[in-house]
C-alpha atoms as one frame of an Amber mdcrd trajectory, in Angstrom:
protein
  -4.209 -50.944 -52.980  -5.225 -52.043 -56.465  -8.281 -53.902 -55.141  -9.451
 -50.730 -53.399  -9.009 -48.824 -56.652 -10.959 -51.444 -58.599 -13.815 -51.293
 -56.068 -13.941 -47.517 -56.376 -13.943 -47.647 -60.180 -16.633 -50.370 -60.153
 -18.840 -48.241 -57.919 -18.298 -45.273 -60.201 -19.374 -47.340 -63.208 -22.369
 -48.734 -61.346 -23.735 -45.280 -60.639 -25.056 -45.438 -64.216 -26.783 -48.786
 -63.672 -30.128 -47.541 -62.384 -30.497 -44.658 -64.884 -29.653 -47.099 -67.688
 -32.349 -49.540 -66.613 -34.793 -46.663 -66.142 -34.093 -45.489 -69.702 -34.789
 -48.983 -71.022 -38.033 -49.111 -69.064 -39.151 -45.696 -70.272 -38.441 -46.641
 -73.874 -40.431 -49.863 -73.482 -43.384 -48.030 -71.904 -43.234 -45.389 -74.641
 -43.352 -48.195 -77.213 -46.513 -49.667 -75.689 -48.187 -46.264 -75.426 -47.164
 -45.355 -78.968 -48.382 -48.663 -80.362 -51.744 -48.292 -78.613 -52.116 -44.737
 -79.909 -51.255 -45.755 -83.472 -53.572 -48.762 -83.414 -56.429 -46.783 -81.880
 -56.526 -44.432 -84.850 -59.151 -45.027 -87.502 -59.103 -48.251 -89.503 -59.233
 -46.297 -92.755 -55.752 -44.910 -92.127 -54.245 -48.377 -91.654 -55.939 -50.088
 -94.592 -54.278 -48.171 -97.387 -51.061 -46.963 -95.760 -49.093 -47.640 -92.617
 -49.120 -44.668 -90.241 -45.785 -42.929 -89.794 -46.258 -43.169 -86.031 -45.932
 -46.937 -86.353 -42.371 -46.573 -87.615 -41.553 -44.326 -84.667 -43.117 -46.771
 -82.208 -41.239 -49.719 -83.707 -37.944 -47.848 -83.389 -38.260 -47.506 -79.610
 -37.587 -51.181 -78.722 -34.587 -51.166 -81.033 -33.208 -48.220 -79.105 -34.085
 -49.998 -75.828 -31.847 -52.931 -76.775 -28.712 -50.963 -75.908 -29.630 -49.917
 -72.347 -31.100 -53.369 -71.689 -27.866 -55.061 -72.723 -25.907 -52.601 -70.606
 -28.189 -53.399 -67.661 -27.295 -57.071 -67.966 -23.619 -56.152 -67.724 -24.297
 -53.833 -64.785 -26.216 -56.584 -62.973 -23.338 -59.017 -63.426 -20.862 -56.434
 -62.186 -23.035 -55.560 -59.188 -23.102 -59.226 -58.162 -19.383 -59.687 -58.791
 -18.379 -56.602 -56.810 -21.121 -56.947 -54.163 -21.691 -53.261 -54.725 -25.205
 -52.866 -53.335 -27.246 -54.540 -50.653 -28.557 -58.001 -51.450 -32.075 -56.583
 -51.803 -30.857 -53.974 -54.272 -29.031 -56.560 -56.362 -32.031 -58.902 -56.409
 -34.406 -56.084 -57.356 -32.088 -54.859 -60.117 -31.612 -58.392 -61.434 -35.369
 -59.025 -61.582 -35.990 -55.688 -63.278 -33.313 -56.537 -65.844 -34.860 -59.960
 -66.412 -38.264 -58.348 -66.944 -36.769 -55.943 -69.503 -35.192 -58.888 -71.323
 -38.452 -60.845 -71.176 -40.368 -57.891 -72.609 -37.965 -57.649 -75.534 -38.236
 -61.403 -76.078 -42.048 -61.210 -76.147 -42.165 -58.356 -78.635 -39.597 -60.186
 -80.751 -41.838 -63.273 -80.669 -44.726 -61.166 -81.962 -42.463 -59.640 -84.667
 -42.667 -56.176 -83.161 -38.928 -55.781 -82.639 -37.758 -53.883 -85.658 -39.450
 -53.289 -88.999 -40.912 -56.667 -89.971 -43.906 -55.271 -91.736 -44.706 -56.013
 -95.318
């Protein structure tokens, strides 16, 4: 009876898996859009002072770290509990890997956080 209870509680926790990954994806897309909008403004604004929108854009990946990390945990739990179909688990795992890869790339280019001088 305890295994049935643990399966039910795992499925209840996993109901937040897809919205969590979607939140991470939306934050990452908002970062790219925000960065493009800030960088497309006039060069005169960026020469003498950093635009305030840049600080907002750089905050978005930092916020996205939390749902991305939670998505990694959800993916591991989905595989351990065999909660979804195999296609669903593979899709979720690849989407989580892409979110991690995106954060790694923006960290490589020093865009994760406030590394501006």
